[in-house]
PDB file of N, CA, C and O in Angstrom, chain B, residues numbered from 101:
ATOM      1  N   MET B 101      16.762  -3.728 -11.806  1.00  0.00           N
ATOM      2  CA  MET B 101      17.201  -5.102 -11.625  1.00  0.00           C
ATOM      3  C   MET B 101      16.065  -6.032 -12.059  1.00  0.00           C
ATOM      4  O   MET B 101      14.889  -5.703 -11.898  1.00  0.00           O
ATOM      5  N   ASP B 102      16.415  -7.159 -12.593  1.00  0.00           N
ATOM      6  CA  ASP B 102      15.420  -8.124 -13.052  1.00  0.00           C
ATOM      7  C   ASP B 102      14.620  -8.675 -11.879  1.00  0.00           C
ATOM      8  O   ASP B 102      15.054  -8.639 -10.728  1.00  0.00           O
ATOM      9  N   ASN B 103      13.440  -9.184 -12.209  1.00  0.00           N
ATOM     10  CA  ASN B 103      12.616  -9.825 -11.187  1.00  0.00           C
ATOM     11  C   ASN B 103      13.265 -11.118 -10.731  1.00  0.00           C
ATOM     12  O   ASN B 103      14.069 -11.714 -11.448  1.00  0.00           O
ATOM     13  N   ILE B 104      12.912 -11.535  -9.551  1.00  0.00           N
ATOM     14  CA  ILE B 104      13.440 -12.775  -8.987  1.00  0.00           C
ATOM     15  C   ILE B 104      12.373 -13.855  -9.156  1.00  0.00           C
ATOM     16  O   ILE B 104      11.187 -13.599  -8.950  1.00  0.00           O
ATOM     17  N   SER B 105      12.792 -15.046  -9.527  1.00  0.00           N
ATOM     18  CA  SER B 105      11.834 -16.137  -9.726  1.00  0.00           C
ATOM     19  C   SER B 105      11.426 -16.727  -8.374  1.00  0.00           C
ATOM     20  O   SER B 105      12.083 -16.505  -7.358  1.00  0.00           O
ATOM     21  N   CYS B 106      10.346 -17.470  -8.388  1.00  0.00           N
ATOM     22  CA  CYS B 106       9.880 -18.129  -7.159  1.00  0.00           C
ATOM     23  C   CYS B 106      10.928 -19.099  -6.626  1.00  0.00           C
ATOM     24  O   CYS B 106      11.133 -19.202  -5.417  1.00  0.00           O
ATOM     25  N   LYS B 107      11.581 -19.801  -7.528  1.00  0.00           N
ATOM     26  CA  LYS B 107      12.609 -20.763  -7.121  1.00  0.00           C
ATOM     27  C   LYS B 107      13.779 -20.043  -6.449  1.00  0.00           C
ATOM     28  O   LYS B 107      14.285 -20.495  -5.422  1.00  0.00           O
ATOM     29  N   GLU B 108      14.203 -18.927  -7.030  1.00  0.00           N
ATOM     30  CA  GLU B 108      15.291 -18.142  -6.436  1.00  0.00           C
ATOM     31  C   GLU B 108      14.880 -17.570  -5.082  1.00  0.00           C
ATOM     32  O   GLU B 108      15.679 -17.529  -4.147  1.00  0.00           O
ATOM     33  N   LEU B 109      13.641 -17.134  -4.988  1.00  0.00           N
ATOM     34  CA  LEU B 109      13.139 -16.620  -3.719  1.00  0.00           C
ATOM     35  C   LEU B 109      13.142 -17.706  -2.652  1.00  0.00           C
ATOM     36  O   LEU B 109      13.487 -17.448  -1.499  1.00  0.00           O
ATOM     37  N   ASN B 110      12.760 -18.912  -3.031  1.00  0.00           N
ATOM     38  CA  ASN B 110      12.786 -20.025  -2.077  1.00  0.00           C
ATOM     39  C   ASN B 110      14.209 -20.353  -1.639  1.00  0.00           C
ATOM     40  O   ASN B 110      14.437 -20.678  -0.474  1.00  0.00           O
ATOM     41  N   TYR B 111      15.171 -20.271  -2.565  1.00  0.00           N
ATOM     42  CA  TYR B 111      16.575 -20.482  -2.198  1.00  0.00           C
ATOM     43  C   TYR B 111      17.014 -19.436  -1.177  1.00  0.00           C
ATOM     44  O   TYR B 111      17.666 -19.761  -0.184  1.00  0.00           O
ATOM     45  N   LEU B 112      16.653 -18.182  -1.427  1.00  0.00           N
ATOM     46  CA  LEU B 112      17.025 -17.115  -0.496  1.00  0.00           C
ATOM     47  C   LEU B 112      16.370 -17.307   0.869  1.00  0.00           C
ATOM     48  O   LEU B 112      16.996 -17.071   1.902  1.00  0.00           O
ATOM     49  N   LYS B 113      15.113 -17.735   0.869  1.00  0.00           N
ATOM     50  CA  LYS B 113      14.433 -18.005   2.141  1.00  0.00           C
ATOM     51  C   LYS B 113      15.145 -19.103   2.915  1.00  0.00           C
ATOM     52  O   LYS B 113      15.333 -18.994   4.127  1.00  0.00           O
ATOM     53  N   ASP B 114      15.543 -20.164   2.215  1.00  0.00           N
ATOM     54  CA  ASP B 114      16.276 -21.253   2.866  1.00  0.00           C
ATOM     55  C   ASP B 114      17.605 -20.755   3.426  1.00  0.00           C
ATOM     56  O   ASP B 114      17.955 -21.052   4.568  1.00  0.00           O
ATOM     57  N   LEU B 115      18.339 -19.999   2.620  1.00  0.00           N
ATOM     58  CA  LEU B 115      19.624 -19.467   3.082  1.00  0.00           C
ATOM     59  C   LEU B 115      19.447 -18.588   4.317  1.00  0.00           C
ATOM     60  O   LEU B 115      20.230 -18.666   5.264  1.00  0.00           O
ATOM     61  N   MET B 116      18.412 -17.753   4.297  1.00  0.00           N
ATOM     62  CA  MET B 116      18.159 -16.884   5.449  1.00  0.00           C
ATOM     63  C   MET B 116      17.824 -17.704   6.689  1.00  0.00           C
ATOM     64  O   MET B 116      18.278 -17.381   7.787  1.00  0.00           O
ATOM     65  N   SER B 117      17.046 -18.746   6.527  1.00  0.00           N
ATOM     66  CA  SER B 117      16.699 -19.612   7.661  1.00  0.00           C
ATOM     67  C   SER B 117      17.938 -20.282   8.234  1.00  0.00           C
ATOM     68  O   SER B 117      18.106 -20.354   9.452  1.00  0.00           O
ATOM     69  N   TRP B 118      18.809 -20.775   7.350  1.00  0.00           N
ATOM     70  CA  TRP B 118      20.028 -21.452   7.808  1.00  0.00           C
ATOM     71  C   TRP B 118      20.962 -20.481   8.516  1.00  0.00           C
ATOM     72  O   TRP B 118      21.538 -20.814   9.551  1.00  0.00           O
ATOM     73  N   GLU B 119      21.112 -19.287   7.967  1.00  0.00           N
ATOM     74  CA  GLU B 119      21.991 -18.294   8.591  1.00  0.00           C
ATOM     75  C   GLU B 119      21.443 -17.855   9.949  1.00  0.00           C
ATOM     76  O   GLU B 119      22.202 -17.692  10.904  1.00  0.00           O
ATOM     77  N   LEU B 120      20.133 -17.665  10.032  1.00  0.00           N
ATOM     78  CA  LEU B 120      19.533 -17.263  11.299  1.00  0.00           C
ATOM     79  C   LEU B 120      19.710 -18.348  12.350  1.00  0.00           C
ATOM     80  O   LEU B 120      20.049 -18.052  13.496  1.00  0.00           O
ATOM     81  N   LEU B 121      19.485 -19.592  11.975  1.00  0.00           N
ATOM     82  CA  LEU B 121      19.661 -20.701  12.907  1.00  0.00           C
ATOM     83  C   LEU B 121      21.118 -20.815  13.353  1.00  0.00           C
ATOM     84  O   LEU B 121      21.389 -21.003  14.539  1.00  0.00           O
ATOM     85  N   ALA B 122      22.049 -20.702  12.418  1.00  0.00           N
ATOM     86  CA  ALA B 122      23.471 -20.786  12.759  1.00  0.00           C
ATOM     87  C   ALA B 122      23.877 -19.641  13.682  1.00  0.00           C
ATOM     88  O   ALA B 122      24.682 -19.832  14.593  1.00  0.00           O
ATOM     89  N   CYS B 123      23.329 -18.467  13.449  1.00  0.00           N
ATOM     90  CA  CYS B 123      23.613 -17.318  14.303  1.00  0.00           C
ATOM     91  C   CYS B 123      23.108 -17.566  15.719  1.00  0.00           C
ATOM     92  O   CYS B 123      23.832 -17.339  16.689  1.00  0.00           O
ATOM     93  N   LYS B 124      21.878 -18.027  15.836  1.00  0.00           N
ATOM     94  CA  LYS B 124      21.290 -18.288  17.153  1.00  0.00           C
ATOM     95  C   LYS B 124      22.058 -19.369  17.902  1.00  0.00           C
ATOM     96  O   LYS B 124      22.327 -19.230  19.095  1.00  0.00           O
ATOM     97  N   LYS B 125      22.412 -20.446  17.206  1.00  0.00           N
ATOM     98  CA  LYS B 125      23.144 -21.539  17.857  1.00  0.00           C
ATOM     99  C   LYS B 125      24.535 -21.092  18.281  1.00  0.00           C
ATOM    100  O   LYS B 125      24.978 -21.406  19.386  1.00  0.00           O
ATOM    101  N   SER B 126      25.217 -20.371  17.422  1.00  0.00           N
ATOM    102  CA  SER B 126      26.561 -19.895  17.761  1.00  0.00           C
ATOM    103  C   SER B 126      26.520 -18.965  18.966  1.00  0.00           C
ATOM    104  O   SER B 126      27.365 -19.054  19.857  1.00  0.00           O
ATOM    105  N   PHE B 127      25.536 -18.074  18.990  1.00  0.00           N
ATOM    106  CA  PHE B 127      25.401 -17.168  20.131  1.00  0.00           C
ATOM    107  C   PHE B 127      25.090 -17.951  21.405  1.00  0.00           C
ATOM    108  O   PHE B 127      25.649 -17.665  22.465  1.00  0.00           O
ATOM    109  N   ASP B 128      24.205 -18.930  21.302  1.00  0.00           N
ATOM    110  CA  ASP B 128      23.858 -19.758  22.457  1.00  0.00           C
ATOM    111  C   ASP B 128      25.084 -20.509  22.969  1.00  0.00           C
ATOM    112  O   ASP B 128      25.318 -20.569  24.177  1.00  0.00           O
ATOM    113  N   TYR B 129      25.866 -21.082  22.055  1.00  0.00           N
ATOM    114  CA  TYR B 129      27.083 -21.796  22.453  1.00  0.00           C
ATOM    115  C   TYR B 129      28.071 -20.847  23.124  1.00  0.00           C
ATOM    116  O   TYR B 129      28.739 -21.224  24.087  1.00  0.00           O
ATOM    117  N   SER B 130      28.166 -19.621  22.622  1.00  0.00           N
ATOM    118  CA  SER B 130      29.105 -18.665  23.218  1.00  0.00           C
ATOM    119  C   SER B 130      28.697 -18.304  24.645  1.00  0.00           C
ATOM    120  O   SER B 130      29.551 -18.048  25.494  1.00  0.00           O
ATOM    121  N   GLN B 131      27.390 -18.286  24.905  1.00  0.00           N
ATOM    122  CA  GLN B 131      26.910 -17.974  26.251  1.00  0.00           C
ATOM    123  C   GLN B 131      27.160 -19.117  27.226  1.00  0.00           C
ATOM    124  O   GLN B 131      27.347 -18.887  28.421  1.00  0.00           O
ATOM    125  N   LYS B 132      27.162 -20.335  26.725  1.00  0.00           N
ATOM    126  CA  LYS B 132      27.334 -21.513  27.577  1.00  0.00           C
ATOM    127  C   LYS B 132      28.800 -21.909  27.751  1.00  0.00           C
ATOM    128  O   LYS B 132      29.139 -22.638  28.683  1.00  0.00           O
ATOM    129  N   GLU B 133      29.662 -21.437  26.866  1.00  0.00           N
ATOM    130  CA  GLU B 133      31.074 -21.822  26.890  1.00  0.00           C
ATOM    131  C   GLU B 133      31.805 -21.120  28.034  1.00  0.00           C
ATOM    132  O   GLU B 133      31.593 -19.933  28.282  1.00  0.00           O
ATOM    133  N   THR B 134      32.662 -21.863  28.724  1.00  0.00           N
ATOM    134  CA  THR B 134      33.430 -21.288  29.833  1.00  0.00           C
ATOM    135  C   THR B 134      34.850 -20.918  29.413  1.00  0.00           C
ATOM    136  O   THR B 134      35.479 -20.067  30.043  1.00  0.00           O
ATOM    137  N   ASN B 135      35.357 -21.544  28.365  1.00  0.00           N
ATOM    138  CA  ASN B 135      36.691 -21.236  27.860  1.00  0.00           C
ATOM    139  C   ASN B 135      36.620 -19.937  27.048  1.00  0.00           C
ATOM    140  O   ASN B 135      35.911 -19.881  26.043  1.00  0.00           O
ATOM    141  N   PRO B 136      37.352 -18.884  27.474  1.00  0.00           N
ATOM    142  CA  PRO B 136      37.266 -17.592  26.770  1.00  0.00           C
ATOM    143  C   PRO B 136      37.642 -17.659  25.289  1.00  0.00           C
ATOM    144  O   PRO B 136      37.049 -16.954  24.473  1.00  0.00           O
ATOM    145  N   ALA B 137      38.608 -18.487  24.936  1.00  0.00           N
ATOM    146  CA  ALA B 137      39.004 -18.587  23.523  1.00  0.00           C
ATOM    147  C   ALA B 137      37.871 -19.176  22.690  1.00  0.00           C
ATOM    148  O   ALA B 137      37.586 -18.696  21.593  1.00  0.00           O
ATOM    149  N   ARG B 138      37.238 -20.200  23.206  1.00  0.00           N
ATOM    150  CA  ARG B 138      36.109 -20.802  22.483  1.00  0.00           C
ATOM    151  C   ARG B 138      34.906 -19.866  22.485  1.00  0.00           C
ATOM    152  O   ARG B 138      34.157 -19.806  21.510  1.00  0.00           O
ATOM    153  N   GLN B 139      34.724 -19.140  23.578  1.00  0.00           N
ATOM    154  CA  GLN B 139      33.626 -18.179  23.649  1.00  0.00           C
ATOM    155  C   GLN B 139      33.792 -17.125  22.550  1.00  0.00           C
ATOM    156  O   GLN B 139      32.827 -16.770  21.873  1.00  0.00           O
ATOM    157  N   ASP B 140      35.017 -16.632  22.379  1.00  0.00           N
ATOM    158  CA  ASP B 140      35.286 -15.661  21.311  1.00  0.00           C
ATOM    159  C   ASP B 140      35.042 -16.266  19.931  1.00  0.00           C
ATOM    160  O   ASP B 140      34.503 -15.609  19.040  1.00  0.00           O
ATOM    161  N   LEU B 141      35.445 -17.520  19.766  1.00  0.00           N
ATOM    162  CA  LEU B 141      35.235 -18.209  18.493  1.00  0.00           C
ATOM    163  C   LEU B 141      33.749 -18.274  18.143  1.00  0.00           C
ATOM    164  O   LEU B 141      33.358 -17.959  17.019  1.00  0.00           O
ATOM    165  N   PHE B 142      32.924 -18.682  19.109  1.00  0.00           N
ATOM    166  CA  PHE B 142      31.483 -18.777  18.866  1.00  0.00           C
ATOM    167  C   PHE B 142      30.852 -17.401  18.667  1.00  0.00           C
ATOM    168  O   PHE B 142      29.939 -17.244  17.857  1.00  0.00           O
ATOM    169  N   THR B 143      31.340 -16.409  19.406  1.00  0.00           N
ATOM    170  CA  THR B 143      30.821 -15.050  19.242  1.00  0.00           C
ATOM    171  C   THR B 143      31.135 -14.530  17.843  1.00  0.00           C
ATOM    172  O   THR B 143      30.279 -13.933  17.191  1.00  0.00           O
ATOM    173  N   ASN B 144      32.358 -14.758  17.386  1.00  0.00           N
ATOM    174  CA  ASN B 144      32.731 -14.333  16.028  1.00  0.00           C
ATOM    175  C   ASN B 144      31.915 -15.066  14.970  1.00  0.00           C
ATOM    176  O   ASN B 144      31.518 -14.477  13.965  1.00  0.00           O
ATOM    177  N   ALA B 145      31.668 -16.347  15.201  1.00  0.00           N
ATOM    178  CA  ALA B 145      30.839 -17.112  14.258  1.00  0.00           C
ATOM    179  C   ALA B 145      29.423 -16.540  14.218  1.00  0.00           C
ATOM    180  O   ALA B 145      28.835 -16.407  13.145  1.00  0.00           O
ATOM    181  N   ALA B 146      28.877 -16.203  15.387  1.00  0.00           N
ATOM    182  CA  ALA B 146      27.528 -15.625  15.444  1.00  0.00           C
ATOM    183  C   ALA B 146      27.482 -14.303  14.687  1.00  0.00           C
ATOM    184  O   ALA B 146      26.527 -14.034  13.959  1.00  0.00           O
ATOM    185  N   MET B 147      28.508 -13.484  14.858  1.00  0.00           N
ATOM    186  CA  MET B 147      28.549 -12.197  14.167  1.00  0.00           C
ATOM    187  C   MET B 147      28.666 -12.376  12.655  1.00  0.00           C
ATOM    188  O   MET B 147      28.068 -11.621  11.888  1.00  0.00           O
ATOM    189  N   THR B 148      29.433 -13.369  12.233  1.00  0.00           N
ATOM    190  CA  THR B 148      29.569 -13.654  10.804  1.00  0.00           C
ATOM    191  C   THR B 148      28.234 -14.097  10.211  1.00  0.00           C
ATOM    192  O   THR B 148      27.844 -13.633   9.139  1.00  0.00           O
ATOM    193  N   HIS B 149      27.538 -14.987  10.903  1.00  0.00           N
ATOM    194  CA  HIS B 149      26.235 -15.450  10.413  1.00  0.00           C
ATOM    195  C   HIS B 149      25.214 -14.310  10.415  1.00  0.00           C
ATOM    196  O   HIS B 149      24.365 -14.230   9.528  1.00  0.00           O
ATOM    197  N   GLN B 150      25.301 -13.434  11.413  1.00  0.00           N
ATOM    198  CA  GLN B 150      24.404 -12.280  11.448  1.00  0.00           C
ATOM    199  C   GLN B 150      24.655 -11.382  10.237  1.00  0.00           C
ATOM    200  O   GLN B 150      23.710 -10.914   9.603  1.00  0.00           O
ATOM    201  N   GLN B 151      25.923 -11.144   9.917  1.00  0.00           N
ATOM    202  CA  GLN B 151      26.247 -10.307   8.762  1.00  0.00           C
ATOM    203  C   GLN B 151      25.787 -10.966   7.465  1.00  0.00           C
ATOM    204  O   GLN B 151      25.276 -10.291   6.571  1.00  0.00           O
ATOM    205  N   ASN B 152      25.966 -12.274   7.361  1.00  0.00           N
ATOM    206  CA  ASN B 152      25.483 -12.997   6.176  1.00  0.00           C
ATOM    207  C   ASN B 152      23.976 -12.841   6.027  1.00  0.00           C
ATOM    208  O   ASN B 152      23.478 -12.627   4.922  1.00  0.00           O
ATOM    209  N   TYR B 153      23.246 -12.946   7.139  1.00  0.00           N
ATOM    210  CA  TYR B 153      21.793 -12.786   7.129  1.00  0.00           C
ATOM    211  C   TYR B 153      21.426 -11.379   6.641  1.00  0.00           C
ATOM    212  O   TYR B 153      20.550 -11.217   5.792  1.00  0.00           O
ATOM    213  N   LEU B 154      22.104 -10.370   7.189  1.00  0.00           N
ATOM    214  CA  LEU B 154      21.812  -8.995   6.795  1.00  0.00           C
ATOM    215  C   LEU B 154      22.148  -8.748   5.325  1.00  0.00           C
ATOM    216  O   LEU B 154      21.460  -7.980   4.652  1.00  0.00           O
ATOM    217  N   ASP B 155      23.195  -9.389   4.828  1.00  0.00           N
ATOM    218  CA  ASP B 155      23.533  -9.275   3.404  1.00  0.00           C
ATOM    219  C   ASP B 155      22.426  -9.868   2.531  1.00  0.00           C
ATOM    220  O   ASP B 155      22.108  -9.330   1.470  1.00  0.00           O
ATOM    221  N   LEU B 156      21.846 -10.971   2.981  1.00  0.00           N
ATOM    222  CA  LEU B 156      20.733 -11.570   2.237  1.00  0.00           C
ATOM    223  C   LEU B 156      19.504 -10.663   2.265  1.00  0.00           C
ATOM    224  O   LEU B 156      18.790 -10.553   1.269  1.00  0.00           O
ATOM    225  N   VAL B 157      19.259 -10.016   3.400  1.00  0.00           N
ATOM    226  CA  VAL B 157      18.149  -9.059   3.493  1.00  0.00           C
ATOM    227  C   VAL B 157      18.380  -7.914   2.506  1.00  0.00           C
ATOM    228  O   VAL B 157      17.461  -7.505   1.796  1.00  0.00           O
ATOM    229  N   ASP B 158      19.609  -7.402   2.466  1.00  0.00           N
ATOM    230  CA  ASP B 158      19.935  -6.335   1.515  1.00  0.00           C
ATOM    231  C   ASP B 158      19.727  -6.789   0.071  1.00  0.00           C
ATOM    232  O   ASP B 158      19.244  -6.031  -0.770  1.00  0.00           O
ATOM    233  N   CYS B 159      20.096  -8.028  -0.194  1.00  0.00           N
ATOM    234  CA  CYS B 159      19.904  -8.581  -1.539  1.00  0.00           C
ATOM    235  C   CYS B 159      18.422  -8.590  -1.906  1.00  0.00           C
ATOM    236  O   CYS B 159      18.042  -8.191  -3.007  1.00  0.00           O
ATOM    237  N   LEU B 160      17.600  -9.045  -0.979  1.00  0.00           N
ATOM    238  CA  LEU B 160      16.155  -9.064  -1.240  1.00  0.00           C
ATOM    239  C   LEU B 160      15.602  -7.657  -1.402  1.00  0.00           C
ATOM    240  O   LEU B 160      14.754  -7.415  -2.261  1.00  0.00           O
ATOM    241  N   ASN B 161      16.077  -6.733  -0.584  1.00  0.00           N
ATOM    242  CA  ASN B 161      15.608  -5.353  -0.682  1.00  0.00           C
ATOM    243  C   ASN B 161      15.999  -4.715  -2.007  1.00  0.00           C
ATOM    244  O   ASN B 161      15.295  -3.835  -2.502  1.00  0.00           O
ATOM    245  N   SER B 162      17.110  -5.146  -2.582  1.00  0.00           N
ATOM    246  CA  SER B 162      17.540  -4.572  -3.855  1.00  0.00           C
ATOM    247  C   SER B 162      16.557  -4.912  -4.979  1.00  0.00           C
ATOM    248  O   SER B 162      16.468  -4.181  -5.965  1.00  0.00           O
ATOM    249  N   PHE B 163      15.831  -6.000  -4.836  1.00  0.00           N
ATOM    250  CA  PHE B 163      14.824  -6.361  -5.841  1.00  0.00           C
ATOM    251  C   PHE B 163      13.557  -5.533  -5.685  1.00  0.00           C
ATOM    252  O   PHE B 163      12.732  -5.469  -6.597  1.00  0.00           O
ATOM    253  N   ASN B 164      13.408  -4.902  -4.530  1.00  0.00           N
ATOM    254  CA  ASN B 164      12.204  -4.146  -4.242  1.00  0.00           C
ATOM    255  C   ASN B 164      12.392  -2.651  -4.485  1.00  0.00           C
ATOM    256  O   ASN B 164      11.429  -1.889  -4.401  1.00  0.00           O
ATOM    257  N   GLU B 165      13.618  -2.219  -4.786  1.00  0.00           N
ATOM    258  CA  GLU B 165      13.883  -0.800  -4.977  1.00  0.00           C
ATOM    259  C   GLU B 165      13.438  -0.348  -6.366  1.00  0.00           C
ATOM    260  O   GLU B 165      13.582  -1.076  -7.348  1.00  0.00           O
ATOM    261  N   PRO B 166      12.898   0.860  -6.427  1.00  0.00           N
ATOM    262  CA  PRO B 166      12.563   1.397  -7.751  1.00  0.00           C
ATOM    263  C   PRO B 166      13.849   1.674  -8.529  1.00  0.00           C
ATOM    264  O   PRO B 166      14.892   1.957  -7.940  1.00  0.00           O
ATOM    265  N   THR B 167      13.764   1.589  -9.842  1.00  0.00           N
ATOM    266  CA  THR B 167      14.955   1.762 -10.677  1.00  0.00           C
ATOM    267  C   THR B 167      15.350   3.219 -10.798  1.00  0.00           C
ATOM    268  O   THR B 167      16.468   3.518 -11.219  1.00  0.00           O
ATOM    269  N   GLY B 168      14.470   4.126 -10.442  1.00  0.00           N
ATOM    270  CA  GLY B 168      14.786   5.549 -10.516  1.00  0.00           C
ATOM    271  C   GLY B 168      14.557   6.100 -11.913  1.00  0.00           C
ATOM    272  O   GLY B 168      14.243   5.366 -12.851  1.00  0.00           O
ATOM    273  N   GLY B 169      14.721   7.404 -12.026  1.00  0.00           N
ATOM    274  CA  GLY B 169      14.526   8.036 -13.329  1.00  0.00           C
ATOM    275  C   GLY B 169      13.054   8.244 -13.627  1.00  0.00           C
ATOM    276  O   GLY B 169      12.179   7.756 -12.911  1.00  0.00           O
ATOM    277  N   MET B 170      12.799   8.976 -14.698  1.00  0.00           N
ATOM    278  CA  MET B 170      11.419   9.249 -15.081  1.00  0.00           C
ATOM    279  C   MET B 170      11.091   8.524 -16.368  1.00  0.00           C
ATOM    280  O   MET B 170      11.928   8.394 -17.261  1.00  0.00           O
ATOM    281  N   SER B 171       9.876   8.063 -16.444  1.00  0.00           N
ATOM    282  CA  SER B 171       9.436   7.356 -17.652  1.00  0.00           C
ATOM    283  C   SER B 171       8.754   8.301 -18.596  1.00  0.00           C
ATOM    284  O   SER B 171       8.314   7.890 -19.670  1.00  0.00           O
TER     285      SER B 171
END
């Protein structure tokens, strides 16, 4: 895979920060919510943001993997 530019890396860092913050806030809201339907909504949102964060981590890790094969 091609190298990632500094600008692209900064975009990914920003996206990861936003997803992590959204995950934390959604989880916090789910803990404070008393309505079970809304609690489920916030819990699902937290899980979605967590998965998005993990997908971004996987994306970054894909740039760090060796291409395989012998030279």
